Structure formats: structure tokens, C-alpha cells
N, CA and C atoms as a LAMMPS dump frame, in Angstrom:
ITEM: TIMESTEP
0
ITEM: NUMBER OF ATOMS
684
ITEM: BOX BOUNDS ff ff ff
-5.0000000000000000e+02 5.0000000000000000e+02
-5.0000000000000000e+02 5.0000000000000000e+02
-5.0000000000000000e+02 5.0000000000000000e+02
ITEM: ATOMS id mol type element x y z
1 1 1 N 46.848 180.184 251.953
2 1 2 C 45.406 180.166 251.891
3 1 3 C 44.794 180.053 253.284
4 2 1 N 45.415 179.024 254.008
5 2 2 C 44.967 178.778 255.384
6 2 3 C 45.048 180.001 256.185
7 3 1 N 46.128 180.823 255.992
8 3 2 C 46.269 182.078 256.788
9 3 3 C 45.169 183.042 256.576
10 4 1 N 44.759 183.162 255.266
11 4 2 C 43.689 184.081 254.943
12 4 3 C 42.332 183.616 255.489
13 5 1 N 42.118 182.335 255.505
14 5 2 C 40.839 181.842 256.094
15 5 3 C 40.781 182.063 257.548
16 6 1 N 41.971 181.865 258.268
17 6 2 C 41.981 182.164 259.693
18 6 3 C 41.768 183.674 259.978
19 7 1 N 42.31 184.537 259.084
20 7 2 C 42.114 185.935 259.283
21 7 3 C 40.699 186.367 259.086
22 8 1 N 40.057 185.756 258.029
23 8 2 C 38.586 185.951 257.785
24 8 3 C 37.755 185.64 258.967
25 9 1 N 38.044 184.382 259.525
26 9 2 C 37.283 183.934 260.734
27 9 3 C 37.439 184.845 261.87
28 10 1 N 38.669 185.278 262.004
29 10 2 C 38.94 186.248 263.163
30 10 3 C 38.122 187.531 263.009
31 11 1 N 38.016 188.023 261.75
32 11 2 C 37.32 189.262 261.531
33 11 3 C 35.819 189.075 261.742
34 12 1 N 35.343 187.915 261.386
35 12 2 C 33.936 187.576 261.577
36 12 3 C 33.606 187.632 263.142
37 13 1 N 34.553 187.131 263.893
38 13 2 C 34.448 186.942 265.376
39 13 3 C 34.638 188.294 266.109
40 14 1 N 35.052 189.33 265.457
41 14 2 C 35.44 190.548 266.144
42 14 3 C 34.323 191.08 267.117
43 15 1 N 33.049 191.141 266.695
44 15 2 C 32.089 191.761 267.578
45 15 3 C 32.019 191.085 268.956
46 16 1 N 32.127 189.72 268.988
47 16 2 C 32.137 189.087 270.265
48 16 3 C 33.359 189.399 271.132
49 17 1 N 34.544 189.243 270.452
50 17 2 C 35.779 189.462 271.228
51 17 3 C 36.057 190.86 271.546
52 18 1 N 35.349 191.856 270.881
53 18 2 C 35.563 193.254 271.195
54 18 3 C 34.652 193.658 272.348
55 19 1 N 34.134 192.669 273.081
56 19 2 C 33.267 193.051 274.267
57 19 3 C 34.2 193.778 275.278
58 20 1 N 33.602 194.597 276.212
59 20 2 C 34.404 195.333 277.162
60 20 3 C 35.271 194.402 278.033
61 21 1 N 36.392 195.006 278.489
62 21 2 C 37.306 194.206 279.294
63 21 3 C 36.728 194.062 280.672
64 22 1 N 36.038 195.092 281.194
65 22 2 C 35.447 194.983 282.525
66 22 3 C 34.22 195.891 282.607
67 23 1 N 33.26 195.359 283.301
68 23 2 C 32.026 196.147 283.592
69 23 3 C 31.706 196.032 285.081
70 24 1 N 31.394 197.183 285.701
71 24 2 C 30.944 197.129 287.139
72 24 3 C 29.608 197.837 287.149
73 25 1 N 28.669 197.114 287.79
74 25 2 C 27.297 197.683 287.851
75 25 3 C 26.731 197.506 289.326
76 26 1 N 26.089 198.575 289.741
77 26 2 C 25.346 198.51 291.001
78 26 3 C 23.862 198.677 290.709
79 27 1 N 23.045 197.853 291.29
80 27 2 C 21.6 197.984 291.163
81 27 3 C 20.917 198.211 292.564
82 28 1 N 19.803 198.841 292.517
83 28 2 C 18.985 199.053 293.694
84 28 3 C 17.794 198.136 293.566
85 29 1 N 17.495 197.31 294.675
86 29 2 C 16.323 196.449 294.749
87 29 3 C 15.231 196.886 295.536
88 30 1 N 14.109 196.83 294.962
89 30 2 C 12.815 197.159 295.741
90 30 3 C 11.85 196.016 295.619
91 31 1 N 10.996 195.875 296.623
92 31 2 C 9.951 194.823 296.65
93 31 3 C 8.616 195.565 297.014
94 32 1 N 7.7 195.571 296.051
95 32 2 C 6.479 196.303 296.195
96 32 3 C 6.693 197.742 296.676
97 33 1 N 7.734 198.319 296.048
98 33 2 C 8 199.746 296.33
99 33 3 C 8.971 200.091 297.469
100 34 1 N 9.245 199.096 298.317
101 34 2 C 10.096 199.292 299.455
102 34 3 C 11.543 198.802 299.12
103 35 1 N 12.537 199.614 299.462
104 35 2 C 13.928 199.193 299.254
105 35 3 C 14.28 198.037 300.152
106 36 1 N 14.826 196.971 299.545
107 36 2 C 15.163 195.74 300.299
108 36 3 C 16.552 195.329 300.092
109 37 1 N 17.36 195.905 299.198
110 37 2 C 18.685 195.435 298.989
111 37 3 C 19.387 196.055 297.827
112 38 1 N 20.616 195.613 297.566
113 38 2 C 21.416 196.114 296.464
114 38 3 C 22.215 194.97 295.859
115 39 1 N 22.561 195.201 294.628
116 39 2 C 23.332 194.171 293.861
117 39 3 C 24.561 194.827 293.252
118 40 1 N 25.707 194.198 293.47
119 40 2 C 26.952 194.66 292.858
120 40 3 C 27.434 193.497 291.945
121 41 1 N 27.611 193.846 290.637
122 41 2 C 28.084 192.847 289.672
123 41 3 C 29.39 193.332 288.952
124 42 1 N 30.266 192.392 288.743
125 42 2 C 31.435 192.684 287.954
126 42 3 C 31.601 191.609 286.86
127 43 1 N 31.678 192.113 285.581
128 43 2 C 31.981 191.351 284.433
129 43 3 C 33.433 191.51 284.001
130 44 1 N 34.179 190.408 283.893
131 44 2 C 35.566 190.557 283.486
132 44 3 C 35.868 189.647 282.338
133 45 1 N 36.519 190.218 281.286
134 45 2 C 36.938 189.435 280.098
135 45 3 C 38.458 189.288 280.168
136 46 1 N 38.933 188.034 280.021
137 46 2 C 40.337 187.758 279.959
138 46 3 C 40.603 186.934 278.689
139 47 1 N 40.94 187.631 277.653
140 47 2 C 41.079 186.967 276.355
141 47 3 C 39.649 186.498 275.869
142 48 1 N 39.543 185.211 275.624
143 48 2 C 38.29 184.668 275.239
144 48 3 C 37.484 184.052 276.417
145 49 1 N 37.949 184.311 277.611
146 49 2 C 37.232 183.819 278.786
147 49 3 C 36.533 184.981 279.504
148 50 1 N 35.391 184.645 280.145
149 50 2 C 34.72 185.663 280.957
150 50 3 C 34.424 185.12 282.331
151 51 1 N 34.152 186.033 283.18
152 51 2 C 33.607 185.692 284.568
153 51 3 C 32.721 186.864 284.994
154 52 1 N 31.585 186.434 285.567
155 52 2 C 30.637 187.4 286.152
156 52 3 C 30.412 187.08 287.583
157 53 1 N 30.597 188.019 288.454
158 53 2 C 30.39 187.946 289.9
159 53 3 C 29.195 188.832 290.295
160 54 1 N 28.252 188.31 291.004
161 54 2 C 27.11 189.066 291.392
162 54 3 C 26.875 188.866 292.881
163 55 1 N 26.873 189.983 293.679
164 55 2 C 26.639 189.883 295.152
165 55 3 C 25.361 190.65 295.527
166 56 1 N 24.486 190.078 296.227
167 56 2 C 23.264 190.694 296.64
168 56 3 C 23.254 190.772 298.187
169 57 1 N 22.984 191.952 298.64
170 57 2 C 22.879 192.19 300.161
171 57 3 C 21.583 192.876 300.472
172 58 1 N 20.993 192.439 301.649
173 58 2 C 19.775 193.117 302.057
174 58 3 C 20.09 194.52 302.595
175 59 1 N 19.079 195.38 302.526
176 59 2 C 19.211 196.755 302.975
177 59 3 C 17.934 197.164 303.687
178 60 1 N 17.996 198.257 304.462
179 60 2 C 16.802 198.732 305.172
180 60 3 C 16.399 197.799 306.225
181 61 1 N 15.098 197.767 306.616
182 61 2 C 14.623 196.914 307.739
183 61 3 C 14.946 195.404 307.426
184 62 1 N 14.945 195.032 306.19
185 62 2 C 15.205 193.628 305.832
186 62 3 C 16.637 193.167 306.253
187 63 1 N 17.62 194.061 306.361
188 63 2 C 18.905 193.729 306.734
189 63 3 C 19.041 193.228 308.117
190 64 1 N 18.068 193.568 308.989
191 64 2 C 18.07 193.07 310.381
192 64 3 C 17.743 191.598 310.372
193 65 1 N 16.845 191.133 309.47
194 65 2 C 16.469 189.742 309.441
195 65 3 C 17.45 188.866 308.616
196 66 1 N 17.949 189.401 307.475
197 66 2 C 18.814 188.679 306.643
198 66 3 C 20.27 189.333 306.568
199 67 1 N 21.126 188.839 307.362
200 67 2 C 22.468 189.335 307.456
201 67 3 C 23.445 188.689 306.429
202 68 1 N 22.953 187.732 305.749
203 68 2 C 23.82 186.969 304.85
204 68 3 C 23.956 187.6 303.51
205 69 1 N 24.601 186.936 302.574
206 69 2 C 24.86 187.463 301.222
207 69 3 C 24.57 186.326 300.234
208 70 1 N 23.841 186.778 299.089
209 70 2 C 23.612 185.845 298.011
210 70 3 C 24.613 186.139 296.907
211 71 1 N 25.428 185.101 296.511
212 71 2 C 26.443 185.322 295.544
213 71 3 C 26.187 184.346 294.38
214 72 1 N 26.347 184.912 293.179
215 72 2 C 26.132 184.136 291.977
216 72 3 C 27.454 184.3 291.113
217 73 1 N 27.909 183.214 290.478
218 73 2 C 29.074 183.36 289.621
219 73 3 C 28.836 182.592 288.343
220 74 1 N 29.189 183.161 287.162
221 74 2 C 29.104 182.584 285.91
222 74 3 C 30.492 182.624 285.249
223 75 1 N 30.936 181.491 284.751
224 75 2 C 32.179 181.466 284
225 75 3 C 32.088 180.712 282.697
226 76 1 N 32.925 181.122 281.725
227 76 2 C 32.816 180.475 280.424
228 76 3 C 33.605 181.15 279.377
229 77 1 N 33.268 180.87 278.135
230 77 2 C 33.997 181.372 276.969
231 77 3 C 33.16 182.541 276.279
232 78 1 N 33.929 183.274 275.458
233 78 2 C 33.257 184.323 274.636
234 78 3 C 33.467 183.799 273.203
235 79 1 N 32.4 183.572 272.483
236 79 2 C 32.481 183.099 271.053
237 79 3 C 31.828 184.099 270.111
238 80 1 N 31.83 183.704 268.877
239 80 2 C 31.272 184.592 267.843
240 80 3 C 29.715 184.832 268.101
241 81 1 N 29.152 183.882 268.915
242 81 2 C 27.77 184.027 269.168
243 81 3 C 27.521 184.668 270.573
244 82 1 N 28.565 185.07 271.261
245 82 2 C 28.384 185.659 272.556
246 82 3 C 28.952 184.716 273.633
247 83 1 N 28.217 184.809 274.84
248 83 2 C 28.746 184.057 275.99
249 83 3 C 28.41 182.509 275.881
250 84 1 N 29.311 181.656 276.299
251 84 2 C 29.083 180.246 276.34
252 84 3 C 29.451 179.843 277.748
253 85 1 N 28.573 179.741 278.721
254 85 2 C 28.884 179.353 280.047
255 85 3 C 29.362 177.949 280.224
256 86 1 N 30.316 177.712 281.149
257 86 2 C 30.76 176.364 281.48
258 86 3 C 30.34 176.11 282.9
259 87 1 N 30.166 177.11 283.75
260 87 2 C 29.849 176.879 285.214
261 87 3 C 29.015 178.001 285.717
262 88 1 N 27.995 177.631 286.481
263 88 2 C 27.13 178.607 287.201
264 88 3 C 27.013 178.137 288.615
265 89 1 N 27.242 179.035 289.56
266 89 2 C 27.021 178.735 291.003
267 89 3 C 26.278 179.829 291.737
268 90 1 N 25.354 179.373 292.561
269 90 2 C 24.651 180.375 293.398
270 90 3 C 24.661 179.877 294.853
271 91 1 N 25.244 180.793 295.733
272 91 2 C 25.47 180.336 297.136
273 91 3 C 24.861 181.383 298.06
274 92 1 N 24.426 180.858 299.213
275 92 2 C 23.827 181.731 300.241
276 92 3 C 24.573 181.477 301.554
277 93 1 N 25.227 182.525 302.058
278 93 2 C 26.013 182.437 303.17
279 93 3 C 25.223 182.083 304.43
280 94 1 N 23.894 182.488 304.449
281 94 2 C 23.052 182.19 305.61
282 94 3 C 22.287 180.899 305.519
283 95 1 N 22.335 180.284 304.315
284 95 2 C 21.562 179.051 304.045
285 95 3 C 22.263 178.196 303.002
286 96 1 N 23.478 177.602 303.339
287 96 2 C 24.188 176.848 302.372
288 96 3 C 23.466 175.649 301.836
289 97 1 N 22.441 175.153 302.52
290 97 2 C 21.657 173.966 302.051
291 97 3 C 20.842 174.382 300.777
292 98 1 N 20.779 175.728 300.498
293 98 2 C 20.038 176.114 299.3
294 98 3 C 20.912 176.472 298.136
295 99 1 N 22.24 176.179 298.297
296 99 2 C 23.19 176.438 297.186
297 99 3 C 22.829 175.568 295.982
298 100 1 N 22.963 176.129 294.757
299 100 2 C 22.681 175.384 293.499
300 100 3 C 23.794 175.651 292.489
301 101 1 N 23.9 174.817 291.51
302 101 2 C 24.936 175.015 290.5
303 101 3 C 24.456 174.382 289.156
304 102 1 N 25.143 174.813 288.056
305 102 2 C 24.928 174.249 286.748
306 102 3 C 26.302 174 286.155
307 103 1 N 26.514 172.823 285.589
308 103 2 C 27.771 172.508 284.92
309 103 3 C 27.553 172.172 283.434
310 104 1 N 28.101 172.997 282.604
311 104 2 C 27.844 172.819 281.178
312 104 3 C 28.914 172.015 280.461
313 105 1 N 28.574 170.945 279.801
314 105 2 C 29.517 170.066 279.098
315 105 3 C 29.109 170.216 277.601
316 106 1 N 29.836 171.118 276.877
317 106 2 C 29.47 171.357 275.498
318 106 3 C 29.871 170.233 274.543
319 107 1 N 30.782 169.343 274.942
320 107 2 C 31.194 168.244 274.139
321 107 3 C 30.153 167.183 274.129
322 108 1 N 29.578 166.872 275.263
323 108 2 C 28.49 165.853 275.307
324 108 3 C 27.124 166.497 275.179
325 109 1 N 27.089 167.799 275.163
326 109 2 C 25.799 168.549 274.981
327 109 3 C 24.878 168.197 276.201
328 110 1 N 25.413 168.32 277.406
329 110 2 C 24.602 168.096 278.591
330 110 3 C 24.917 169.228 279.634
331 111 1 N 23.876 169.572 280.372
332 111 2 C 24.057 170.449 281.495
333 111 3 C 23.558 169.734 282.764
334 112 1 N 24.363 169.779 283.767
335 112 2 C 24.03 169.047 285.026
336 112 3 C 23.647 170.144 286.141
337 113 1 N 22.395 169.946 286.65
338 113 2 C 21.9 170.816 287.714
339 113 3 C 22.113 170.043 289.039
340 114 1 N 22.665 170.766 289.988
341 114 2 C 23.031 170.167 291.268
342 114 3 C 22.511 171.062 292.421
343 115 1 N 21.766 170.45 293.355
344 115 2 C 21.322 171.121 294.606
345 115 3 C 21.658 170.125 295.712
346 116 1 N 21.18 170.416 296.879
347 116 2 C 21.496 169.642 298.137
348 116 3 C 21.093 168.172 297.932
349 117 1 N 19.88 167.965 297.454
350 117 2 C 19.365 166.588 297.368
351 117 3 C 19.344 165.931 296.001
352 118 1 N 19.751 166.584 294.998
353 118 2 C 19.644 166.023 293.649
354 118 3 C 20.694 166.49 292.671
355 119 1 N 20.946 165.69 291.708
356 119 2 C 21.817 166.019 290.625
357 119 3 C 21.248 165.432 289.353
358 120 1 N 21.006 166.226 288.348
359 120 2 C 20.306 165.789 287.165
360 120 3 C 20.937 166.349 285.929
361 121 1 N 21.214 165.464 284.953
362 121 2 C 21.773 165.976 283.632
363 121 3 C 20.675 165.975 282.596
364 122 1 N 20.636 167.079 281.856
365 122 2 C 19.575 167.139 280.709
366 122 3 C 20.347 167.717 279.496
367 123 1 N 19.618 167.492 278.293
368 123 2 C 20.226 167.878 277.077
369 123 3 C 20.515 169.353 276.987
370 124 1 N 21.594 169.75 276.414
371 124 2 C 22.051 171.195 276.418
372 124 3 C 21.819 171.75 275.094
373 125 1 N 20.895 172.706 274.927
374 125 2 C 20.622 173.363 273.623
375 125 3 C 21.787 174.279 273.227
376 126 1 N 21.935 174.492 271.894
377 126 2 C 22.954 175.412 271.395
378 126 3 C 22.78 176.754 271.996
379 127 1 N 23.779 177.518 272.348
380 127 2 C 23.715 178.83 272.831
381 127 3 C 22.93 179.002 274.139
382 128 1 N 22.81 178.003 274.949
383 128 2 C 22.148 178.046 276.272
384 128 3 C 22.941 178.977 277.143
385 129 1 N 22.174 179.629 278.058
386 129 2 C 22.806 180.55 279.057
387 129 3 C 22.407 180.076 280.452
388 130 1 N 23.076 180.757 281.435
389 130 2 C 22.678 180.545 282.86
390 130 3 C 21.905 181.778 283.3
391 131 1 N 21.433 181.71 284.491
392 131 2 C 20.559 182.867 284.989
393 131 3 C 21.329 184.135 285.114
394 132 1 N 22.661 184.114 285.171
395 132 2 C 23.446 185.312 285.329
396 132 3 C 23.959 185.781 283.953
397 133 1 N 24.497 184.792 283.143
398 133 2 C 25.032 185.182 281.874
399 133 3 C 24.025 185.755 280.859
400 134 1 N 22.764 185.326 281.007
401 134 2 C 21.755 185.724 280.065
402 134 3 C 21.575 187.295 280.073
403 135 1 N 21.814 187.881 281.193
404 135 2 C 21.685 189.335 281.302
405 135 3 C 22.791 190.06 280.614
406 136 1 N 23.911 189.375 280.353
407 136 2 C 25.011 190.002 279.648
408 136 3 C 25.073 189.52 278.188
409 137 1 N 24.301 188.501 277.921
410 137 2 C 24.183 188.056 276.478
411 137 3 C 23.565 189.025 275.579
412 138 1 N 22.751 189.961 276.228
413 138 2 C 22.1 191.048 275.47
414 138 3 C 23.087 191.893 274.738
415 139 1 N 24.378 191.89 275.174
416 139 2 C 25.42 192.694 274.494
417 139 3 C 25.701 192.101 273.081
418 140 1 N 25.365 190.857 272.929
419 140 2 C 25.77 190.141 271.632
420 140 3 C 24.569 189.819 270.682
421 141 1 N 23.352 190.149 271.064
422 141 2 C 22.266 189.849 270.26
423 141 3 C 21.947 191.008 269.357
424 142 1 N 21.093 190.804 268.359
425 142 2 C 20.799 191.855 267.388
426 142 3 C 19.974 192.921 268.005
427 143 1 N 20.421 194.185 268.069
428 143 2 C 19.66 195.258 268.637
429 143 3 C 18.316 195.501 268.016
430 144 1 N 17.297 195.549 268.813
431 144 2 C 15.925 195.898 268.326
432 144 3 C 15.243 194.74 267.725
433 145 1 N 15.682 193.53 267.91
434 145 2 C 15.043 192.309 267.403
435 145 3 C 13.566 192.242 268.043
436 146 1 N 12.679 191.828 267.213
437 146 2 C 11.232 191.826 267.648
438 146 3 C 11.02 190.837 268.762
439 147 1 N 11.781 189.687 268.748
440 147 2 C 11.7 188.693 269.697
441 147 3 C 13.076 188.119 270.026
442 148 1 N 13.311 187.75 271.297
443 148 2 C 14.599 187.151 271.713
444 148 3 C 14.307 185.832 272.424
445 149 1 N 14.952 184.78 271.944
446 149 2 C 14.758 183.421 272.616
447 149 3 C 16.004 183.025 273.328
448 150 1 N 15.805 182.524 274.489
449 150 2 C 16.92 181.988 275.312
450 150 3 C 16.509 180.681 275.979
451 151 1 N 17.521 179.725 276.025
452 151 2 C 17.369 178.587 276.865
453 151 3 C 18.183 178.843 278.093
454 152 1 N 17.59 178.88 279.245
455 152 2 C 18.263 179.343 280.494
456 152 3 C 18.345 178.29 281.543
457 153 1 N 19.52 177.987 281.948
458 153 2 C 19.738 177.052 283.143
459 153 3 C 19.643 177.837 284.437
460 154 1 N 18.766 177.46 285.269
461 154 2 C 18.616 178.161 286.593
462 154 3 C 19.329 177.547 287.723
463 155 1 N 19.947 176.369 287.456
464 155 2 C 20.511 175.589 288.591
465 155 3 C 19.592 174.475 289.092
466 156 1 N 18.264 174.691 288.803
467 156 2 C 17.3 173.742 289.094
468 156 3 C 16.772 173.016 287.827
469 157 1 N 16.572 173.771 286.788
470 157 2 C 15.996 173.298 285.545
471 157 3 C 16.429 174.098 284.384
472 158 1 N 16.075 173.679 283.17
473 158 2 C 16.31 174.439 281.982
474 158 3 C 15.052 175.025 281.442
475 159 1 N 14.966 176.297 281.277
476 159 2 C 13.786 176.968 280.889
477 159 3 C 13.917 177.626 279.494
478 160 1 N 12.921 177.474 278.681
479 160 2 C 12.895 178.24 277.375
480 160 3 C 12.114 179.52 277.534
481 161 1 N 12.844 180.679 277.301
482 161 2 C 12.236 181.975 277.511
483 161 3 C 12.21 182.784 276.256
484 162 1 N 11.045 183.406 275.947
485 162 2 C 10.854 184.185 274.795
486 162 3 C 10.43 185.582 275.215
487 163 1 N 11.2 186.55 274.762
488 163 2 C 10.993 187.935 275.057
489 163 3 C 10.502 188.758 273.853
490 164 1 N 9.438 189.512 274.011
491 164 2 C 8.927 190.303 272.871
492 164 3 C 9.232 191.767 273.102
493 165 1 N 9.545 192.48 272.001
494 165 2 C 9.82 193.913 272.172
495 165 3 C 8.592 194.682 272.343
496 166 1 N 8.474 195.448 273.452
497 166 2 C 7.309 196.228 273.729
498 166 3 C 7.433 197.616 273.08
499 167 1 N 8.693 198.172 273.085
500 167 2 C 8.935 199.429 272.417
501 167 3 C 10.149 200.146 272.941
502 168 1 N 10.406 201.292 272.462
503 168 2 C 11.521 202.15 272.888
504 168 3 C 11.052 203.098 274.025
505 169 1 N 11.804 203.226 275.076
506 169 2 C 11.363 204.101 276.174
507 169 3 C 12.562 204.752 276.811
508 170 1 N 12.348 205.91 277.284
509 170 2 C 13.448 206.703 278.017
510 170 3 C 13.174 206.504 279.499
511 171 1 N 14.21 205.921 280.147
512 171 2 C 14.076 205.538 281.546
513 171 3 C 14.84 206.476 282.406
514 172 1 N 14.272 207.011 283.451
515 172 2 C 14.992 207.884 284.407
516 172 3 C 15.712 207.02 285.418
517 173 1 N 17.031 207.234 285.551
518 173 2 C 17.849 206.479 286.581
519 173 3 C 18.844 207.372 287.279
520 174 1 N 19.469 206.92 288.33
521 174 2 C 20.46 207.723 288.955
522 174 3 C 21.665 208.099 288.091
523 175 1 N 21.904 207.425 287.009
524 175 2 C 22.968 207.721 286.119
525 175 3 C 22.496 208.63 284.889
526 176 1 N 21.264 209.118 285.04
527 176 2 C 20.713 209.922 283.999
528 176 3 C 19.58 209.235 283.184
529 177 1 N 19.003 210.013 282.288
530 177 2 C 17.963 209.486 281.385
531 177 3 C 18.607 208.492 280.376
532 178 1 N 18.073 207.329 280.249
533 178 2 C 18.64 206.366 279.368
534 178 3 C 17.605 205.917 278.325
535 179 1 N 18.051 205.903 277.075
536 179 2 C 17.135 205.4 276.03
537 179 3 C 17.253 203.861 276.096
538 180 1 N 16.115 203.189 276.172
539 180 2 C 16.128 201.816 276.352
540 180 3 C 15.178 201.082 275.372
541 181 1 N 15.454 199.764 275.192
542 181 2 C 14.531 198.848 274.535
543 181 3 C 13.834 197.991 275.587
544 182 1 N 12.534 198.058 275.651
545 182 2 C 11.639 197.372 276.618
546 182 3 C 11.265 196.027 276.079
547 183 1 N 11.649 194.993 276.785
548 183 2 C 11.153 193.607 276.419
549 183 3 C 10.366 192.982 277.488
550 184 1 N 9.475 192.113 277.156
551 184 2 C 8.633 191.394 278.113
552 184 3 C 8.516 189.9 277.767
553 185 1 N 8.653 188.967 278.678
554 185 2 C 8.588 187.629 278.428
555 185 3 C 7.154 187.188 278.222
556 186 1 N 7.023 185.908 277.841
557 186 2 C 5.663 185.376 277.542
558 186 3 C 5.444 184.158 278.461
559 187 1 N 5.111 184.448 279.743
560 187 2 C 5.032 183.323 280.715
561 187 3 C 3.762 182.473 280.54
562 188 1 N 3.885 181.207 280.832
563 188 2 C 2.701 180.386 280.964
564 188 3 C 1.93 180.771 282.191
565 189 1 N 0.684 180.291 282.308
566 189 2 C -0.101 180.621 283.492
567 189 3 C 0.565 180.149 284.73
568 190 1 N 0.693 181.082 285.768
569 190 2 C 1.37 180.747 287.029
570 190 3 C 2.856 181.001 287.037
571 191 1 N 3.459 181.32 285.861
572 191 2 C 4.865 181.614 285.863
573 191 3 C 5.134 183.094 286.096
574 192 1 N 6.334 183.493 286.311
575 192 2 C 6.707 184.806 286.533
576 192 3 C 6.677 185.689 285.338
577 193 1 N 6.127 186.937 285.496
578 193 2 C 6.259 187.917 284.39
579 193 3 C 7.601 188.677 284.53
580 194 1 N 8.395 188.626 283.523
581 194 2 C 9.686 189.337 283.571
582 194 3 C 9.781 190.385 282.504
583 195 1 N 10.211 191.535 282.852
584 195 2 C 10.374 192.676 281.905
585 195 3 C 11.776 193.176 282.098
586 196 1 N 12.389 193.607 280.976
587 196 2 C 13.8 194.108 281.032
588 196 3 C 13.886 195.274 280.099
589 197 1 N 14.599 196.346 280.562
590 197 2 C 14.855 197.548 279.804
591 197 3 C 16.335 197.599 279.478
592 198 1 N 16.672 197.499 278.198
593 198 2 C 18.107 197.44 277.825
594 198 3 C 18.567 198.817 277.436
595 199 1 N 19.685 199.327 278.015
596 199 2 C 20.189 200.621 277.758
597 199 3 C 20.984 200.726 276.418
598 200 1 N 20.482 201.498 275.464
599 200 2 C 21.147 201.608 274.127
600 200 3 C 22.583 202.039 274.261
601 201 1 N 22.915 203.011 275.092
602 201 2 C 24.26 203.615 275.153
603 201 3 C 25.041 202.907 276.203
604 202 1 N 24.607 201.825 276.787
605 202 2 C 25.374 201.032 277.779
606 202 3 C 25.479 199.618 277.366
607 203 1 N 25.769 199.426 276.066
608 203 2 C 26.106 198.068 275.498
609 203 3 C 24.805 197.206 275.598
610 204 1 N 23.655 197.784 275.714
611 204 2 C 22.349 197.042 275.784
612 204 3 C 22.377 196.18 277.034
613 205 1 N 23.044 196.576 278.128
614 205 2 C 22.909 195.959 279.387
615 205 3 C 21.602 196.404 280.056
616 206 1 N 21.138 195.588 280.981
617 206 2 C 19.836 195.954 281.569
618 206 3 C 19.931 197.187 282.462
619 207 1 N 19.091 198.187 282.224
620 207 2 C 18.989 199.302 283.067
621 207 3 C 17.897 199.143 284.152
622 208 1 N 17.02 198.167 283.841
623 208 2 C 15.979 197.862 284.802
624 208 3 C 15.38 196.457 284.527
625 209 1 N 15.061 195.698 285.553
626 209 2 C 14.443 194.394 285.434
627 209 3 C 13.294 194.429 286.447
628 210 1 N 12.133 193.983 285.951
629 210 2 C 10.954 193.934 286.791
630 210 3 C 10.39 192.526 286.758
631 211 1 N 10.158 191.949 287.909
632 211 2 C 9.575 190.594 288.061
633 211 3 C 8.358 190.615 288.834
634 212 1 N 7.321 190.116 288.245
635 212 2 C 5.988 190.014 288.973
636 212 3 C 5.731 188.613 289.174
637 213 1 N 5.591 188.223 290.484
638 213 2 C 5.347 186.794 290.83
639 213 3 C 4.325 186.723 291.942
640 214 1 N 3.239 186.077 291.698
641 214 2 C 2.208 185.866 292.689
642 214 3 C 1.725 187.146 293.353
643 215 1 N 1.598 188.221 292.489
644 215 2 C 1.058 189.494 292.972
645 215 3 C 2.089 190.424 293.561
646 216 1 N 3.376 189.968 293.775
647 216 2 C 4.42 190.803 294.333
648 216 3 C 5.295 191.314 293.169
649 217 1 N 5.83 192.559 293.287
650 217 2 C 6.623 193.096 292.23
651 217 3 C 8.048 193.383 292.792
652 218 1 N 9.069 192.805 292.154
653 218 2 C 10.446 193.043 292.466
654 218 3 C 11.097 193.889 291.398
655 219 1 N 11.724 194.907 291.706
656 219 2 C 12.318 195.832 290.748
657 219 3 C 13.859 196.049 290.977
658 220 1 N 14.583 195.819 289.929
659 220 2 C 16.084 196.002 289.995
660 220 3 C 16.393 197.129 289.083
661 221 1 N 16.957 198.205 289.66
662 221 2 C 17.12 199.528 288.864
663 221 3 C 18.58 199.81 288.862
664 222 1 N 19.156 200.257 287.734
665 222 2 C 20.548 200.663 287.659
666 222 3 C 20.825 201.866 288.572
667 223 1 N 21.899 201.741 289.286
668 223 2 C 22.27 202.821 290.168
669 223 3 C 23.648 203.472 289.8
670 224 1 N 24.632 202.588 289.38
671 224 2 C 25.861 203.014 288.9
672 224 3 C 26.354 202.017 287.82
673 225 1 N 27.187 202.523 286.918
674 225 2 C 27.775 201.591 285.894
675 225 3 C 29.092 202.177 285.426
676 226 1 N 30.058 201.298 285.261
677 226 2 C 31.377 201.708 284.718
678 226 3 C 31.82 200.625 283.72
679 227 1 N 32.075 201.082 282.476
680 227 2 C 32.419 200.13 281.397
681 227 3 C 33.874 200.533 280.897
682 228 1 N 34.694 199.53 280.936
683 228 2 C 36.085 199.736 280.446
684 228 3 C 36.401 198.835 279.174
């Protein structure tokens, strides 16, 4: 009987563990319409473990001023509910004093945010994500849901984010026209407006992310993608 229960549980968990073995994505970054950089990300699954590496470099005139690299790493487990991060780190080669991290302790239900001058532990909600893993958690949520809720650790704080479905849109990208689901967050006054377009035929990974903050618009658009 125990054997059959274990088999049943394994079958229930199949959608999560059937996630791709590796994903490589390149994004183009613009700020108020001007190209300012690029992002290269690699998602790797090893059994029930995952790791996401993200590297951002300046491009165009901005590369003269910022020669460093912004690197983010997320590591953790893959469960029946999707990604469960255990560690998030963000480092800047040109400004190490701005490095931040999040350490997730799922046994004690606490997440610790660490920066140069402070370290603070706060309560860890179920299914919380970090700033990098949340973009890949879309692979595991219900497609077409009217609203999506995430508790996201940024390395500084824990934010509760709610995204509402705007509609279905076809997005023109360098990899072709992509059918997407367009979601928009519900920010409080003074907070960032975030929009994300999830590619239906690309495991619902973000084809485009737009952030509007204090009148400036940052756009991250899919340039290349390889899923194995």
C-alpha cells in the first residue's frame, strides 16, 4: 500500500518535476526608449534542485560609464508547487557595498535579508519567491488565472505583489511573434508599476517586462531563448 501511495504522490508532482532541464534567455534592455544593456540568464534543473544565473551588462553609451556587471543568483528546490528558493544573491562588480542577499529557512519559516549595514529576519510566507525565481515561477502557476499573488523577497524586504490579467496579446520579438498573457501589478501610490507578458509557447516565461518608476520606463524584451 505504501508503494502505491508513493507512486500516486509522484504522479501528482509530475508537472513540477517535468520542468525543462535547462533554459537560456537573452533580453535587451532599454530605458526611455534608449538601449542601455543586455541580460543573459540560465535556468538549470538538476533532479529536484534548480539554479538561476542572471548577468546584466551595460551597452551603448552607458557602457562607458558602467563597466561592471550585475549578477543575480537564485538556488533552491523544485516542488509540486513550483520553485522554493533557499538562497538569493545580487552582486555588483563595480559597487560591492551594494551587494544584497536573502536566505530562506523553510523549517523555521524565516527569511533573512542581508546588506552591507543590516541583517533582518522576517516571517516567511508559504510559496514565497525571490526577485529572480518569481520570473520562472510563472512556469508552474495556472495559465490564464485572473490574478496572481506572490510574496517576493528582494534582498531588502518582503513584498506582497498582486498581478491582474489585462488580456491576451501578440507580441513582436526578435524570435518572432509570440502569443502572450499580459499581466499588470497593483502598486500602491509611489510604488513601481510592473507589467509582464508571458509567452504561451515558451513555458509562460516572460517575453517582456516593463517597469515604470518615477516617470521613467525600463523595458526588458526577449531577444533569444533556448529550452531543453
